Backbone as a chain_set.jsonl record, in Angstrom:
{"seq": "MPKVNVALHCGHSQLYDDPVPLGGEEVYCRRCGGYSTVERNTEVRVRCGQCRLSRGYGADLVGARSTANKHVVKNPTHTVSIMDGGAELERVSMNEGQESLPFARQLQERAQFVQGHQQLLKNVTKSL", "coords": {"N": [[-8.166, 5.23, 13.783], [-5.891, 6.176, 11.254], [-4.851, 9.444, 10.036], [-6.278, 10.783, 7.024], [-5.466, 11.952, 3.838], [-7.145, 14.405, 2.044], [-8.183, 15.525, -1.081], [-9.168, 18.677, -2.287], [-11.537, 20.603, -4.255], [-10.703, 23.21, -4.62], [-8.016, 23.01, -4.903], [-6.394, 22.639, -2.753], [-5.29, 20.492, -0.035], [-6.246, 18.525, 2.802], [-5.768, 17.012, 6.027], [-7.685, 14.482, 7.578], [-9.3, 13.016, 10.382], [-11.215, 10.123, 11.439], [-14.666, 10.809, 11.137], [-13.993, 10.44, 7.681], [-14.392, 12.76, 5.078], [-16.367, 12.131, 2.168], [-16.086, 11.823, -1.461], [-17.444, 14.57, -3.237], [-18.706, 15.788, -1.097], [-19.207, 18.812, 0.78], [-16.761, 20.707, 2.369], [-15.047, 22.701, 4.831], [-12.41, 24.701, 3.827], [-9.393, 25.356, 5.266], [-7.305, 26.882, 4.314], [-8.279, 28.489, 2.157], [-10.414, 29.673, 3.389], [-13.052, 29.238, 2.886], [-15.854, 27.225, 1.695], [-15.385, 24.089, 0.067], [-15.538, 21.52, -2.468], [-15.057, 18.034, -1.941], [-12.717, 16.294, -3.773], [-11.404, 13.766, -3.89], [-10.322, 11.087, -1.686], [-7.001, 10.878, -1.101], [-5.268, 9.038, -0.076], [-3.733, 6.002, -0.261], [-3.615, 3.052, 1.504], [-1.996, 0.383, 3.219], [-2.98, -2.311, 5.193], [-2.624, -4.754, 7.653], [-4.521, -7.412, 8.998], [-3.674, -9.085, 11.007], [-1.337, -8.236, 12.244], [0.875, -5.454, 13.09], [1.264, -4.051, 10.726], [0.778, -1.197, 8.902], [0.63, 1.151, 6.597], [0.982, 4.163, 4.786], [0.647, 5.175, 1.356], [0.22, 7.38, -0.24], [-0.748, 8.204, -3.439], [0.193, 5.939, -4.627], [-0.616, 3.132, -5.828], [0.529, 0.85, -6.953], [2.893, 0.492, -5.467], [1.72, -0.018, -2.987], [0.378, -2.444, -3.513], [2.607, -4.058, -4.022], [3.912, -4.084, -1.506], [1.891, -5.318, 0.024], [1.762, -7.857, -1.193], [4.403, -8.813, -0.723], [4.372, -8.912, 2.077], [2.43, -10.865, 2.579], [3.631, -13.078, 1.434], [5.822, -13.452, 3.133], [4.45, -13.879, 5.487], [2.323, -16.159, 5.49], [-0.171, -16.691, 6.738], [-1.416, -14.321, 7.133], [-3.729, -11.652, 6.298], [-3.99, -9.007, 4.12], [-5.233, -5.765, 3.686], [-5.883, -3.425, 1.133], [-6.451, -0.128, 1.193], [-8.348, 2.697, 0.107], [-8.718, 5.783, 1.073], [-11.444, 5.444, 3.066], [-12.432, 3.149, 1.998], [-12.21, -0.308, 1.114], [-10.074, -1.468, -1.331], [-8.773, -3.79, -2.29], [-8.129, -7.166, -1.175], [-5.541, -9.069, 0.021], [-4.366, -12.307, 0.28], [-3.118, -15.587, 1.134], [-4.393, -18.471, -0.288], [-5.801, -21.563, 0.913], [-3.53, -24.16, 0.588], [-2.261, -22.889, -1.505], [0.789, -22.057, -2.927], [2.105, -19.645, -3.558], [1.456, -16.197, -4.454], [0.739, -14.956, -7.772], [2.215, -12.57, -8.448], [3.949, -12.593, -6.294], [5.356, -14.917, -6.772], [6.95, -14.118, -8.923], [8.543, -12.271, -7.575], [9.908, -13.98, -5.814], [11.332, -15.589, -7.644], [12.966, -13.643, -8.753], [14.453, -12.909, -6.493], [15.822, -15.325, -6.026], [17.346, -15.417, -8.355], [18.962, -13.15, -7.991], [20.36, -13.903, -5.677], [21.791, -16.111, -6.656], [23.342, -14.813, -8.567], [24.841, -13.11, -6.926], [26.314, -15.01, -5.495], [27.837, -16.091, -7.554], [29.397, -13.838, -8.204], [30.851, -13.595, -5.808], [32.364, -15.949, -5.913], [33.924, -15.419, -8.163], [35.386, -13.159, -7.328], [36.834, -14.282, -5.233], [38.547, -15.948, -6.582], [40.273, -14.212, -7.766]], "CA": [[-7.877, 5.277, 12.35], [-4.922, 7.226, 10.952], [-5.343, 10.567, 9.246], [-6.388, 10.552, 5.584], [-5.297, 13.157, 3.053], [-8.301, 14.611, 1.19], [-7.975, 16.561, -2.09], [-10.331, 19.543, -2.436], [-11.729, 21.206, -5.568], [-9.967, 24.471, -4.664], [-6.61, 22.716, -5.159], [-5.703, 22.354, -1.497], [-5.591, 19.2, 0.587], [-6.287, 18.571, 4.258], [-5.787, 15.727, 6.719], [-8.888, 14.272, 8.373], [-9.495, 11.802, 11.174], [-12.534, 9.543, 11.247], [-15.09, 10.33, 9.825], [-13.353, 11.06, 6.534], [-15.398, 13.188, 4.108], [-16.375, 11.393, 0.909], [-16.101, 12.618, -2.676], [-18.673, 15.3, -3.495], [-19.158, 16.506, 0.089], [-18.686, 20.163, 0.989], [-16.025, 20.871, 3.623], [-14.43, 24.006, 4.999], [-10.971, 24.724, 3.54], [-8.747, 26.284, 6.192], [-6.412, 27.787, 3.578], [-9.085, 29.454, 1.394], [-11.374, 30.329, 4.263], [-14.394, 29.015, 2.349], [-16.224, 25.823, 1.506], [-14.938, 23.493, -1.185], [-16.004, 20.154, -2.677], [-14.032, 16.995, -1.85], [-12.476, 15.604, -5.041], [-11.192, 12.357, -3.543], [-9.373, 10.757, -0.632], [-5.811, 10.556, -1.879], [-4.37, 8.163, 0.666], [-3.804, 4.547, -0.403], [-2.999, 2.513, 2.715], [-1.921, -1.072, 3.378], [-3.209, -2.658, 6.596], [-2.719, -6.185, 7.927], [-5.464, -7.717, 10.069], [-3.092, -9.952, 12.029], [-0.164, -7.642, 12.892], [0.898, -3.999, 13.153], [1.553, -3.427, 9.43], [-0.158, -0.166, 8.454], [1.516, 2.107, 5.94], [0.366, 4.978, 3.754], [1.398, 5.26, 0.099], [-0.245, 8.491, -1.067], [-1.516, 7.72, -4.587], [0.978, 4.859, -5.23], [-1.318, 1.855, -5.693], [1.473, -0.221, -7.304], [3.74, 0.286, -4.286], [0.892, -0.637, -1.945], [0.19, -3.854, -3.892], [3.887, -4.729, -3.852], [4.105, -4.305, -0.072], [0.906, -6.309, 0.469], [2.193, -9.177, -1.68], [5.615, -9.217, 0.007], [4.013, -9.237, 3.451], [1.696, -12.132, 2.588], [4.592, -14.147, 1.146], [6.602, -13.68, 4.348], [3.523, -14.29, 6.544], [1.225, -16.758, 4.715], [-1.448, -16.742, 7.445], [-1.938, -12.959, 7.258], [-4.576, -11.075, 5.257], [-3.673, -7.589, 4.021], [-6.211, -4.96, 2.962], [-5.42, -2.198, 0.489], [-7.544, 0.815, 1.399], [-8.269, 4.026, -0.502], [-9.576, 6.541, 1.978], [-12.054, 4.506, 3.996], [-12.964, 1.99, 1.265], [-11.254, -1.368, 0.81], [-9.939, -1.725, -2.762], [-8.383, -5.192, -2.5], [-7.694, -7.958, -0.029], [-4.503, -9.987, -0.432], [-4.096, -13.391, 1.223], [-2.782, -16.875, 0.542], [-5.469, -19.449, -0.161], [-5.422, -22.881, 1.43], [-2.808, -24.985, -0.385], [-1.594, -22.071, -2.523], [2.182, -21.852, -2.549], [2.415, -18.22, -3.605], [0.657, -15.363, -5.344], [1.445, -14.795, -9.051], [3.204, -11.503, -8.343], [4.923, -13.024, -5.302], [6.21, -15.896, -7.435], [7.942, -13.353, -9.676], [9.486, -11.708, -6.606], [10.754, -15.065, -5.324], [12.246, -15.951, -8.721], [13.941, -12.549, -8.852], [15.336, -13.024, -5.333], [16.696, -16.477, -6.261], [18.287, -15.013, -9.399], [19.919, -12.217, -7.392], [21.228, -14.67, -4.782], [22.701, -16.879, -7.505], [24.269, -13.859, -9.177], [25.755, -12.669, -5.873], [27.219, -16.12, -5.212], [28.762, -16.138, -8.686], [30.343, -12.731, -8.037], [31.734, -13.943, -4.693], [33.309, -16.964, -6.396], [34.851, -14.766, -9.092], [36.293, -12.287, -6.577], [37.736, -15.139, -4.463], [39.551, -16.531, -7.473], [41.187, -13.158, -8.221]], "C": [[-6.889, 6.403, 12.089], [-5.548, 8.322, 10.108], [-5.299, 10.243, 7.762], [-6.283, 11.894, 4.882], [-6.437, 13.266, 2.052], [-8.017, 15.768, 0.236], [-9.273, 17.341, -2.285], [-10.363, 20.174, -3.821], [-10.93, 22.504, -5.718], [-8.478, 24.261, -4.935], [-5.809, 22.428, -3.908], [-6.033, 20.946, -1.03], [-5.516, 19.369, 2.094], [-6.294, 17.16, 4.808], [-7.019, 15.648, 7.601], [-8.783, 12.974, 9.158], [-10.848, 11.231, 10.796], [-13.583, 10.501, 11.783], [-14.443, 11.134, 8.702], [-14.435, 11.497, 5.552], [-15.249, 12.438, 2.792], [-16.386, 12.341, -0.273], [-17.446, 13.289, -2.894], [-19.195, 16.071, -2.296], [-18.515, 17.889, 0.146], [-17.999, 20.209, 2.347], [-15.396, 22.258, 3.649], [-12.928, 23.884, 4.735], [-10.332, 25.786, 4.429], [-7.826, 27.26, 5.472], [-7.178, 28.882, 2.839], [-10.006, 30.263, 2.293], [-12.804, 30.202, 3.762], [-14.665, 27.529, 2.2], [-15.807, 25.335, 0.13], [-15.423, 22.045, -1.25], [-14.829, 19.177, -2.586], [-13.925, 16.297, -3.203], [-12.309, 14.103, -4.799], [-10.29, 12.248, -2.337], [-8.123, 10.241, -1.329], [-4.888, 9.552, -1.208], [-4.662, 6.69, 0.394], [-3.019, 3.977, 0.764], [-3.052, 0.998, 2.709], [-2.086, -1.367, 4.863], [-3.387, -4.162, 6.738], [-3.662, -6.395, 9.112], [-4.864, -8.515, 11.206], [-1.879, -9.353, 12.74], [-0.233, -6.122, 12.784], [1.133, -3.317, 11.818], [0.431, -2.464, 9.052], [0.688, 0.962, 7.899], [0.774, 2.856, 4.851], [1.256, 5.099, 2.527], [0.97, 6.425, -0.775], [-1.128, 7.957, -2.185], [-0.845, 6.521, -5.256], [0.334, 3.492, -4.982], [-0.39, 0.685, -6.0], [2.386, -0.536, -6.122], [2.983, -0.387, -3.156], [0.669, -2.118, -2.242], [1.472, -4.648, -3.67], [4.14, -5.052, -2.381], [3.148, -5.365, 0.455], [1.332, -7.711, 0.05], [3.419, -9.673, -0.931], [5.27, -9.655, 1.425], [3.313, -10.589, 3.53], [2.625, -13.303, 2.28], [5.397, -14.477, 2.398], [5.741, -14.231, 5.481], [2.273, -14.884, 5.908], [-0.13, -16.8, 5.415], [-2.109, -15.367, 7.569], [-2.808, -12.578, 6.067], [-4.361, -9.57, 5.269], [-4.736, -6.888, 3.183], [-5.521, -3.743, 2.363], [-6.608, -1.25, 0.491], [-7.281, 2.103, 0.62], [-9.252, 4.9, 0.252], [-10.137, 5.577, 3.002], [-12.53, 3.23, 3.333], [-11.869, 0.972, 0.97], [-11.253, -1.616, -0.699], [-9.701, -3.199, -3.031], [-8.062, -5.835, -1.172], [-6.738, -9.015, -0.551], [-4.265, -11.03, 0.654], [-3.735, -14.642, 0.444], [-3.967, -17.804, 0.767], [-4.922, -20.755, 0.382], [-4.736, -23.682, 0.324], [-2.091, -24.193, -1.466], [-0.166, -21.797, -2.065], [2.565, -20.385, -2.558], [1.465, -17.501, -4.548], [1.417, -15.2, -6.66], [2.528, -13.726, -8.997], [4.317, -11.909, -7.387], [5.873, -14.059, -5.9], [7.319, -15.196, -8.226], [8.984, -12.752, -8.739], [10.444, -12.78, -6.085], [11.774, -15.484, -6.38], [13.337, -14.907, -8.867], [14.941, -12.638, -7.704], [16.304, -14.193, -5.505], [17.751, -16.143, -7.313], [19.373, -14.108, -8.809], [20.877, -12.959, -6.466], [22.237, -15.492, -5.568], [23.75, -15.984, -8.135], [25.288, -13.375, -8.146], [26.762, -13.758, -5.535], [28.265, -16.253, -6.312], [29.812, -15.037, -8.569], [31.33, -12.997, -6.9], [32.788, -14.941, -5.14], [34.352, -16.345, -7.321], [35.847, -13.92, -8.323], [37.263, -13.104, -5.711], [38.86, -15.681, -5.325], [40.555, -15.483, -7.981], [42.333, -12.966, -7.319]], "O": [[-7.037, 7.487, 12.654], [-6.628, 8.154, 9.541], [-4.413, 9.529, 7.293], [-6.932, 12.862, 5.279], [-6.68, 12.33, 1.29], [-7.656, 16.861, 0.671], [-10.344, 16.752, -2.432], [-9.332, 20.27, -4.486], [-10.527, 22.857, -6.826], [-7.753, 25.227, -5.172], [-4.654, 22.011, -3.997], [-6.934, 20.294, -1.557], [-4.813, 20.244, 2.6], [-6.759, 16.227, 4.154], [-7.367, 16.609, 8.287], [-8.255, 11.973, 8.675], [-11.547, 11.777, 9.942], [-13.373, 10.996, 12.89], [-14.359, 12.36, 8.772], [-15.312, 10.701, 5.217], [-14.136, 12.146, 2.357], [-16.663, 13.53, -0.116], [-18.485, 12.645, -2.753], [-20.055, 16.936, -2.46], [-17.42, 18.102, -0.374], [-18.575, 19.801, 3.356], [-15.238, 22.902, 2.612], [-12.253, 23.058, 5.35], [-10.683, 26.964, 4.358], [-7.589, 28.361, 5.97], [-6.795, 30.051, 2.877], [-10.335, 31.409, 1.987], [-13.674, 30.973, 4.166], [-13.829, 26.688, 2.53], [-15.869, 26.077, -0.85], [-15.684, 21.42, -0.222], [-13.741, 19.456, -3.09], [-14.913, 15.775, -3.721], [-12.983, 13.282, -5.42], [-9.577, 13.192, -1.995], [-8.19, 9.262, -2.073], [-3.819, 9.252, -1.739], [-5.718, 6.186, 0.774], [-1.877, 4.374, 0.994], [-4.027, 0.401, 2.253], [-1.422, -0.755, 5.7], [-4.195, -4.772, 6.038], [-3.613, -5.66, 10.098], [-5.474, -8.62, 12.27], [-1.43, -9.905, 13.745], [-1.272, -5.566, 12.43], [1.198, -2.088, 11.778], [-0.722, -2.867, 8.902], [1.384, 1.651, 8.646], [0.022, 2.259, 4.08], [2.481, 5.124, 2.645], [1.324, 6.459, -1.953], [-2.15, 7.325, -1.916], [-1.263, 6.116, -6.341], [0.697, 2.787, -4.04], [-0.505, -0.369, -5.374], [2.623, -1.704, -5.813], [3.535, -1.228, -2.446], [0.758, -2.955, -1.343], [1.43, -5.779, -3.186], [4.538, -6.168, -2.049], [3.546, -6.22, 1.246], [1.269, -8.645, 0.849], [3.47, -10.84, -0.541], [5.806, -10.646, 1.922], [3.572, -11.372, 4.444], [2.432, -14.401, 2.803], [5.63, -15.649, 2.695], [6.234, -14.963, 6.339], [1.26, -14.194, 5.792], [-1.153, -16.934, 4.743], [-3.235, -15.261, 8.055], [-2.647, -13.111, 4.969], [-4.528, -8.925, 6.304], [-5.095, -7.357, 2.103], [-4.682, -3.111, 3.004], [-7.639, -1.524, -0.124], [-6.138, 2.542, 0.492], [-10.466, 4.774, 0.091], [-9.375, 4.951, 3.738], [-12.987, 2.314, 4.017], [-10.745, 1.336, 0.622], [-12.29, -1.932, -1.283], [-10.346, -3.791, -3.896], [-7.765, -5.164, -0.184], [-7.079, -9.772, -1.46], [-3.995, -10.688, 1.805], [-4.009, -14.747, -0.751], [-4.48, -17.911, 1.881], [-3.72, -21.014, 0.314], [-5.3, -23.86, -0.755], [-1.373, -24.782, -2.275], [0.055, -21.355, -0.938], [3.273, -19.923, -1.662], [0.76, -18.127, -5.339], [2.644, -15.298, -6.661], [3.647, -13.957, -9.457], [5.487, -11.612, -7.626], [7.06, -14.077, -5.573], [8.473, -15.622, -8.206], [10.171, -12.725, -9.064], [11.64, -12.53, -5.932], [12.942, -15.709, -6.063], [14.502, -15.244, -9.08], [16.142, -12.464, -7.912], [17.482, -14.07, -5.169], [18.91, -16.537, -7.182], [20.557, -14.283, -9.095], [22.076, -12.68, -6.466], [23.407, -15.565, -5.194], [24.919, -16.359, -8.225], [26.471, -13.244, -8.46], [27.937, -13.467, -5.31], [29.439, -16.497, -6.035], [30.994, -15.282, -8.811], [32.51, -12.663, -7.012], [33.963, -14.808, -4.796], [35.527, -16.707, -7.267], [37.039, -13.952, -8.628], [38.392, -12.671, -5.478], [39.987, -15.852, -4.86], [41.578, -15.843, -8.564], [43.184, -12.114, -7.574]]}, "num_chains": 1, "name": "protein.A"}
């Protein structure tokens, strides 16, 4: 398991391997030289069960969801977990017969719009 960034009550943060301390536990702060209470695990991570995708996003849950959705659209048979510390927040996957996820549909429409716009610009520049 990769290291997880843990925020402490004293204001410092530390990286921990497994086992990661949970919120409310007392841990030794190496900077203060005393014990402090764990506020929360601050690392949001995306992990795919079928390939090597594993990426940390700090506290950026929106960025993690975006990456999970993009990965599932490109790889419909994969299941991606969004983790906060050691706990799974969400699981993103394509259901049987589902063409795309709602958020992924918006991404595909945006990509098609951009491709059409780029083609239009190419045609305009060729005619100049």
